[in-house]
SENU-697804 format. One line per 10 residues: number of its first residue (from 1); for each residue x, y, z of C-alpha. Coordinates in pm, 1 decimal, always signed. Each point is the difference from the previous one (the first is absolute). Layout:
residues N
NUM) X/Y/Z; ...
This chain:
residues 500
1) -120.3/-1820.5/-2136.6; -198.1/+27.2/-318.9; -142.6/-343.3/+54.7; -195.7/+100.1/+308.9; -370.3/+23.4/-68.0; -171.6/+336.9/+4.0; -287.6/+75.3/+234.3; -354.6/+46.2/-118.5; -37.9/+379.8/-24.3; -358.4/-10.4/+112.2
11) +40.8/-242.1/+285.4; +0.9/+265.3/+270.8; -354.4/+118.8/-61.7; -274.8/+51.9/-256.3; +76.9/+204.1/-309.7; +330.4/+163.1/+99.7; +154.8/+273.4/-208.9; +304.1/-221.6/-56.7; -216.3/-270.0/-155.9; -184.5/+244.2/-226.8
21) +314.1/+170.3/-124.1; +197.3/-320.9/-55.0; +244.9/+58.0/+283.0; +164.4/-304.6/+152.9; +152.5/-89.4/+338.4; +273.2/-263.4/-30.7; +54.8/-264.6/+266.3; +374.6/+66.5/-6.4; -65.9/+335.4/+168.7; +1.1/-200.6/+324.3
31) +350.4/-129.1/-78.3; +118.2/+357.1/-46.7; -164.8/+97.7/+328.5; +164.7/-296.9/+173.6; +345.4/+103.8/-122.3; -45.5/+361.1/+109.5; -141.8/-106.2/+335.9; +283.0/-244.6/+68.4; +261.6/+253.0/-105.7; -156.4/+267.8/+218.7
41) -21.4/-240.7/+293.5; +362.8/-107.9/-39.5; +109.6/+362.9/-27.0; -142.7/+50.9/+346.9; +111.5/-326.6/+159.1; +276.2/-160.6/-198.6; +237.7/+251.6/-144.2; +90.0/+127.2/+343.6; +256.7/-279.8/-16.2; +85.4/-251.0/+268.2
51) +53.1/+250.3/+276.8; -104.2/+348.6/-98.8; -363.1/+81.7/+74.1; -72.6/+330.3/-159.6; -336.3/+166.5/-43.2; -146.8/+33.4/-347.9; -366.9/+178.0/+7.7; -134.1/+53.9/-185.4; +329.6/+32.6/+42.6; -51.3/-327.5/+158.4
61) +329.0/-183.1/-27.5; +181.7/+204.8/+260.0; -281.7/-10.0/+257.9; +69.7/-359.8/+95.0; +327.4/+112.4/+160.6; -188.7/+216.0/+249.5; -97.4/-276.3/+248.2; +367.5/-90.3/+61.9; +170.9/+325.3/-93.9; +179.6/+40.8/+331.1
71) +139.7/-355.6/+9.3; +117.6/+2.6/-361.6; +161.3/+340.9/+54.1; +192.0/-133.8/+298.9; +122.2/-303.8/-194.9; +134.8/+198.2/-294.5; +126.6/+294.1/+204.6; -249.1/+239.5/-155.9; -174.5/+287.3/+169.5; -374.5/+46.9/+5.4
81) +52.1/+295.4/-234.7; +171.8/-228.5/-252.7; -285.4/-246.5/+26.4; -245.8/+279.2/-68.8; +207.3/+116.7/-295.2; -15.0/-349.3/-145.0; -373.5/+52.8/+14.5; +17.9/+351.4/-139.1; +219.9/-97.2/-294.5; -279.7/-229.4/-106.6
91) -221.4/+305.9/-24.0; +263.7/+235.2/-139.8; +123.9/-235.1/-273.9; -351.0/-81.6/-109.8; -101.3/+364.0/-53.6; +207.2/+77.0/-314.4; -22.8/-357.0/-127.4; -375.0/+5.6/+58.0; -37.2/+240.7/-291.3; +208.6/-236.4/-213.9
101) -219.3/-291.3/+110.9; -310.6/+193.1/-105.0; +152.0/+54.0/-345.2; +101.1/-367.2/-29.4; -352.7/-116.8/+87.1; -180.6/+233.0/-241.0; +253.2/+17.0/-284.2; +206.0/-321.5/+3.0; -269.2/-232.2/+130.8; -120.3/-194.1/+301.3
111) +194.5/-316.6/-86.7; +340.3/+169.4/-11.2; -75.6/+189.8/+318.7; -69.2/-323.7/+186.6; +306.9/-173.3/-146.9; +227.0/+286.0/+103.0; -155.2/+3.7/+346.6; +58.2/-374.1/+42.7; +365.6/+26.9/-104.3; +70.6/+297.4/+227.4
121) -183.0/-168.5/+285.0; +212.2/-312.1/-25.4; +330.5/+187.4/-35.4; -75.8/+222.5/+295.9; -80.4/-294.9/+223.5; +334.0/-165.6/-80.6; +201.2/+314.3/+72.6; -179.1/+57.9/+328.2; +71.0/-357.9/+106.1; +376.3/+30.1/-32.6
131) +73.6/+164.8/+338.9; -169.6/-292.9/+173.1; +160.7/-272.1/-208.4; +352.5/+145.4/-20.2; +143.3/+91.0/+339.4; +309.3/+154.2/-165.1; -198.4/+302.9/-116.5; +114.7/+299.5/+204.3; -259.4/+250.9/-118.2; -337.4/-176.8/+3.8
141) -189.3/+328.0/-22.0; +118.5/+59.5/-358.8; -137.7/-339.3/-112.4; -322.3/+49.7/+189.6; -43.7/+342.3/-153.8; +86.0/-120.0/-352.4; -233.8/-297.3/+12.9; -268.9/+212.8/+157.9; +22.0/+247.9/-286.5; -45.8/-271.3/-264.4
151) -300.0/-136.7/+187.4; -140.5/+353.1/+16.4; +26.2/+29.4/-377.8; -175.2/-334.0/-41.5; -278.8/+106.5/+230.6; -92.9/+308.1/-201.1; -62.2/-214.7/-306.2; -208.2/-269.2/+166.8; -192.5/+226.4/+236.6; -124.9/+212.7/-291.7
161) -102.9/-303.7/-205.0; -333.1/-121.6/+148.8; -201.0/+297.4/-132.0; +153.6/-46.5/-344.5; -64.2/-374.9/+3.0; -359.7/+45.2/+114.7; -66.9/+256.4/-273.6; +157.8/-201.1/-284.3; -104.4/-355.7/+83.2; -311.8/+2.7/+219.9
171) -361.9/+87.1/-84.0; -161.1/+294.0/+174.1; -172.9/-212.6/+266.8; +335.2/-150.6/+115.9; +239.3/+294.8/-17.9; -15.2/+115.2/+363.2; +29.6/-358.2/+126.9; +302.2/-72.7/-221.4; +160.0/+325.7/+109.7; -64.9/-91.2/+362.4
181) +161.2/-345.4/-36.4; +310.8/+140.0/-167.2; +36.6/+287.2/+244.6; -62.1/-200.7/+317.4; +244.0/-277.0/-96.2; +282.4/+226.8/+109.4; -107.3/+37.7/+363.7; -68.0/-374.7/+11.4; +372.5/-54.8/-44.6; +63.7/+256.3/+267.6
191) -234.6/-192.2/+228.4; +224.0/-307.0/-17.4; +303.0/+213.1/+85.1; -176.6/+168.2/+291.6; -91.8/-339.4/+143.5; +324.8/-186.7/-62.4; +274.2/+256.6/+52.6; -75.8/+73.0/+369.3; -45.9/-373.3/+62.5; +336.6/-83.1/-159.4
201) +193.9/+298.2/+135.7; -54.9/+37.2/+373.9; +361.4/+96.2/+66.9; +313.0/+69.3/-199.5; +118.3/-362.8/+13.9; -315.7/-111.0/-181.4; +87.0/+180.8/-324.6; +202.7/-297.5/-134.7; -310.5/-215.0/+55.8; -193.5/+240.3/-216.9
211) +270.7/-27.9/-263.9; -7.7/-381.4/+6.6; -378.9/-21.8/-19.0; -13.5/+245.4/-284.8; +258.7/-204.1/-188.4; -240.1/-294.3/+24.3; -240.1/+195.1/-215.3; -244.7/+167.9/+237.1; +72.8/+337.4/-154.0; +183.2/-76.5/-324.7
221) -249.5/-228.4/-174.8; -266.5/+266.9/-72.7; +252.7/+239.0/-159.1; +151.0/-274.1/-213.5; -339.7/-131.3/-102.4; -121.2/+348.1/-91.2; +314.4/+51.7/-208.2; -50.2/-327.1/-187.4; -373.2/+46.1/-60.0; +41.6/+356.4/-121.9
231) +272.1/-105.7/-242.8; -171.6/-313.4/-128.2; -373.4/+75.3/+6.0; -49.0/+363.2/-100.2; +5.5/+42.9/-376.8; -219.1/+302.0/-65.9; -89.8/+327.0/+169.3; -361.8/+13.1/-113.9; -252.5/-261.2/-122.9; -76.5/-29.6/-373.6
241) -358.3/+115.5/+60.2; -67.4/+255.7/+278.0; -239.7/-98.0/+281.3; -178.6/+338.0/+6.3; -35.8/+331.9/-176.5; +227.7/+156.4/+259.9; +272.3/-253.1/-79.6; -39.7/+71.6/-372.4; +91.4/+364.1/+66.4; +261.6/-65.3/+269.6
251) +295.0/+241.0/-9.2; -155.6/+192.7/-284.9; +195.6/+307.5/+108.0; +374.3/+24.9/-56.4; +213.7/-9.5/+313.5; +90.5/+369.2/+22.6; -345.4/+108.4/-112.8; -147.3/-221.3/+270.8; +218.9/+160.5/+265.8; -115.7/+343.9/-110.6
261) -362.5/-110.5/+25.2; +59.2/-132.6/+350.8; +162.4/+326.5/+104.6; -314.1/+188.3/-109.0; -243.6/-248.3/+156.5; -114.9/+150.8/+331.2; -168.3/-317.7/+122.4; +309.0/-209.6/-73.3; +230.5/+246.1/+177.7; -216.3/-6.3/+313.5
271) -12.1/-379.5/-7.5; +376.8/-20.6/-51.3; +82.3/+236.2/+286.8; -243.7/-158.9/+247.8; +58.0/-365.0/-87.4; +374.4/+61.4/-38.0; -3.2/+145.7/+350.0; -177.3/-312.6/+118.6; +274.8/-213.2/-154.4; +260.7/+207.4/+180.9
281) -180.7/-40.3/+331.5; -31.0/-375.3/-43.3; +367.8/-25.7/-92.4; +98.6/+194.3/+310.6; -232.6/-200.6/+223.1; +136.4/-333.0/-119.6; +365.8/+100.9/+2.9; -11.0/+163.4/+343.1; -246.0/-232.7/+175.1; +259.8/-195.7/+198.3
291) +187.6/+315.2/+106.2; -322.4/+165.0/+117.6; -116.0/-300.5/+201.3; +324.6/-121.1/+158.2; +49.2/+317.4/+202.4; -323.6/-72.8/+187.5; +90.1/-360.4/+78.1; -144.9/-190.4/-297.2; +208.4/-284.5/-140.3; +122.5/-59.3/-354.5
301) -237.0/-296.7/-18.2; -295.3/+222.7/+83.7; +110.7/+256.2/-260.0; +13.2/-283.2/-253.9; -346.3/-114.8/+105.2; -137.0/+353.6/-41.9; +158.3/+18.3/-344.6; -151.7/-335.6/-90.4; -348.4/+103.6/+118.0; +43.4/+325.9/-190.3
311) +52.5/-195.7/-321.7; -246.6/-287.5/+53.3; -291.5/+229.0/+69.1; +120.5/+234.1/-273.0; -22.3/-276.8/-258.0; -345.9/-95.4/+127.3; -114.3/+360.3/-22.5; +139.5/+37.3/-350.7; -173.4/-320.7/-108.4; -336.5/+111.2/+134.3
321) +22.6/+350.4/-143.6; +137.0/-122.3/-333.7; -296.2/-231.1/-50.0; -238.3/+277.8/+105.6; +128.6/+261.0/-242.5; +18.3/-254.9/-284.0; -371.2/-50.9/+48.5; -114.0/+355.9/+75.6; +269.7/+225.4/-156.4; -26.7/+232.8/+302.5
331) +372.5/+76.5/+0.4; -20.7/+353.0/+138.9; -230.9/-73.5/+291.8; +200.0/-307.9/+96.0; +334.5/+178.3/+11.6; -134.8/+300.9/+191.8; -160.0/-214.6/+269.2; +308.8/-221.6/+18.8; +234.2/+296.4/+49.2; -219.9/+152.1/+272.4
341) -8.0/-325.0/+196.0; +375.5/-39.8/-47.7; +55.7/+345.3/+149.0; -199.7/-86.4/+310.9; +204.5/-314.7/+56.0; +326.7/+187.5/-61.4; -91.7/+247.3/+273.9; -73.4/-291.0/+233.5; +341.5/-154.8/-73.2; +179.7/+329.4/+63.5
351) -154.1/+15.0/+348.0; -0.2/-365.2/+109.0; +353.6/-75.3/-126.1; +136.3/+235.4/+267.6; -153.5/-207.2/+281.2; +133.6/-315.1/+163.3; -173.2/-336.6/+21.1; -258.2/+65.9/-272.5; +73.2/-308.4/-207.8; -363.4/-88.4/-74.8
361) -91.4/+356.8/-91.4; +307.5/+43.0/-220.4; -61.7/-331.0/-177.2; -359.3/+102.9/-71.8; +107.0/+345.8/-118.5; +264.4/-138.8/-236.7; -257.2/-244.0/-139.2; -249.5/+278.3/-70.0; +274.1/+225.7/-136.9; +82.7/-263.3/-258.4
371) -363.5/-91.3/-69.9; -102.5/+354.4/-90.3; +330.1/+130.4/-135.7; +106.3/-285.0/-226.8; -352.1/-33.2/-135.9; +13.4/+334.3/-178.3; +324.6/-73.1/-188.4; -142.8/-209.6/-289.8; -303.9/+229.1/-16.9; +228.8/+303.2/-29.5
381) +182.1/-167.6/-289.7; -325.0/-58.1/-185.8; -123.8/+349.3/+82.5; +322.8/+151.2/-133.2; -58.7/-173.3/-333.6; -367.8/+100.3/-6.3; +60.9/+369.9/+62.4; +294.6/+24.9/-244.0; -113.9/-218.3/-293.2; +128.3/-23.8/-277.3
391) +340.6/+60.3/+160.2; +194.3/-325.0/+30.1; -68.7/-214.6/+303.5; +370.0/-19.5/+83.2; +25.1/+376.9/+25.4; -329.0/+41.9/+185.4; +74.7/-264.4/+264.7; +378.3/+29.1/+4.3; +21.6/+370.7/+67.8; -221.3/-49.0/+306.2
401) +268.3/-225.6/+144.0; +287.0/+224.8/-108.7; -156.4/+291.5/+183.0; -71.5/-231.1/+293.2; +367.4/-98.0/+17.3; +103.1/+365.5/-2.6; -247.9/+84.8/+273.7; +116.2/-308.3/+191.5; +359.7/+126.0/+2.1; -107.2/+339.8/+130.7
411) -235.6/-144.2/+261.8; +252.1/-256.0/+130.8; +275.5/+261.3/+25.1; -236.3/+244.2/+171.2; -121.9/-258.0/+250.7; +356.6/-104.3/+82.1; +109.7/+363.2/+35.5; -271.2/+70.1/+256.8; +113.2/-276.9/+233.8; +211.0/+70.7/+307.4
421) +226.6/-226.4/+201.1; -108.6/-86.4/+349.7; +149.8/-199.3/+282.8; -69.4/-366.9/-49.4; -289.1/-107.6/+223.6; +14.6/-336.6/+173.0; -281.2/-137.1/-215.3; +162.7/+81.8/-337.0; +71.8/-300.4/-225.6; +206.8/+189.6/-260.1
431) +322.8/-189.8/-70.8; +208.4/+224.5/-224.1; +214.6/+127.6/+285.1; -126.9/+356.7/-28.1; -232.9/+203.7/+213.7; -361.7/-54.0/-108.3; -182.0/+275.4/-186.3; -312.7/+185.7/+99.6; -241.8/-39.8/-293.1; -299.3/+181.2/+150.5
441) +20.5/+317.3/-210.7; +84.6/-199.5/-314.2; -299.0/-229.6/+38.2; -235.3/+291.9/+59.7; +134.7/+166.3/-313.9; -52.4/-321.7/-198.5; -361.3/-14.3/+117.3; -50.3/+367.4/-83.4; +131.1/-49.5/-353.8; -229.6/-298.2/-47.9
451) -300.3/+207.4/+105.2; +109.1/+287.2/-227.1; +29.7/-219.5/-309.1; -337.1/-160.0/+70.5; -171.3/+336.4/+36.9; +151.2/+128.9/-323.9; -122.7/-311.0/-180.6; -352.6/+20.1/+138.5; -45.0/+371.6/-60.7; +168.6/+57.7/-334.1
461) +9.4/-324.7/-200.1; -276.8/-35.3/-260.1; +28.0/-170.1/-337.3; -200.7/-176.8/-267.6; +107.1/-352.4/-90.4; +148.0/+63.9/-344.2; +88.0/-357.8/-89.9; -344.1/-135.2/+90.9; -151.7/+291.4/-193.4; +206.4/-89.9/-306.3
471) -105.7/-363.5/+24.5; -363.1/+104.7/+30.6; +35.5/+231.7/-299.5; +148.6/-284.3/-203.0; -351.8/-145.6/-25.1; -265.3/+258.7/+100.6; -285.8/-243.0/-54.8; +115.5/-201.8/+299.6; -8.7/+291.9/+244.3; -375.6/-14.6/+52.1
481) +16.9/-365.5/+103.1; +268.2/+35.1/+267.9; -12.4/+180.8/+328.9; +328.9/+89.7/+181.6; +96.0/+363.8/-48.4; +337.5/+112.4/-129.0; +49.0/+224.4/+299.3; -119.0/+13.9/+356.0; -297.5/+230.0/+68.1; +221.4/+209.6/+225.7
491) +212.8/+99.6/-298.2; -283.2/+199.0/-165.4; +100.5/-140.0/-338.2; -214.9/-149.1/-277.7; -115.6/-353.8/+71.2; +5.2/-202.0/-322.9; -14.7/-368.6/+76.3; +310.1/-208.8/+32.2; -4.4/-323.6/-189.9; +55.0/-307.5/+212.8
């Protein structure tokens, strides 16, 4: 690792602050990003094991079970409620451990957090595979639940890491892009699951085929490779020389002191509640997508296609917005516009999903839902760090997800509670042997919550960019020569220049 050449600090543009202050960006930051991205991707795709396809969303790992939830439930003798609880335990287990993960990231270090995540990820995938490989197991649900819990613990560590990695290893003009790559690697793994699991599991007899193919390495190689790379290639949590002034003062507040500062930070609380609600809505949408669509005659394959479009366009949206905010630093405006557009699409899904034969419209809606919704996730991580600096990046970004998991549990339980059984119509494609559910009220509530969170964000969220301000203050003579402001004009905050 130490032998990799460092980048030229001034290569990104003329007279950067990093170059003037002697900061340095090391080439091995890309190796670290590769390990985190591969681990995050495998957590979504691989650790589900040979036959269990559970969502994990940001929480993404367990979402990949959704496209074939009914068929898998029938094979293992599980009810739809048990399938949903396998999803919920991913959220529930990650809430208390999320606080521990925040402490590990900010106090123990990024390297140990990634190593622990890789080990838990691998162990969980093995345990979850056992019910498929050993037919003598009489209680598969216990193994599925145990493996799922370990994978949930692994997810909290890796999903909180991109913001920390970007802050410690990347210069200011690459932070949002690095955060975007690390964050969006998780749904990329989910994309593979959404495409392959419905194709491999069309009926109960196909599950052994899924087992055999996974044993050939389709799903196990990424987890094993991430485990090996994390163990062999990561030797330090932070570079010898920081890449920016913000990195030099990273985690300058002690853990408990940082939590107290976050609790008193109005802007951070609003961001956490609104973005956390968005995480909960996305978790519910992904986990319940197949159940919502099958009652109106849409197939598992179409649900998988909608999930795939949701992710593909989400990654594209995140890429475009990540590059934009890296260049302009307009974090606040970007996230407010993104949430408003997401709300409009969510309302459209709530209405169109209750109609039959609207495959083109639903595919387009799911694509736009992902494009606008996923795009704001990396921006929200960067904005959380900006509005809470100098609190540690692990705490600032991690607590957003912890609150999102908690809100996801409440939203999923509320949506499920509002459903009612109805006589199975002739066009229903649900295969779990139970009467299909009426999701109309639940979907309208989901859309209403999305609109509420967006309105709260637009009306009440205003903040200066504290980290960019600190980097500008580190060399005041540079401020007159650079132009991007440290806050959006809509925030009514001072506008000292950000150094790019």
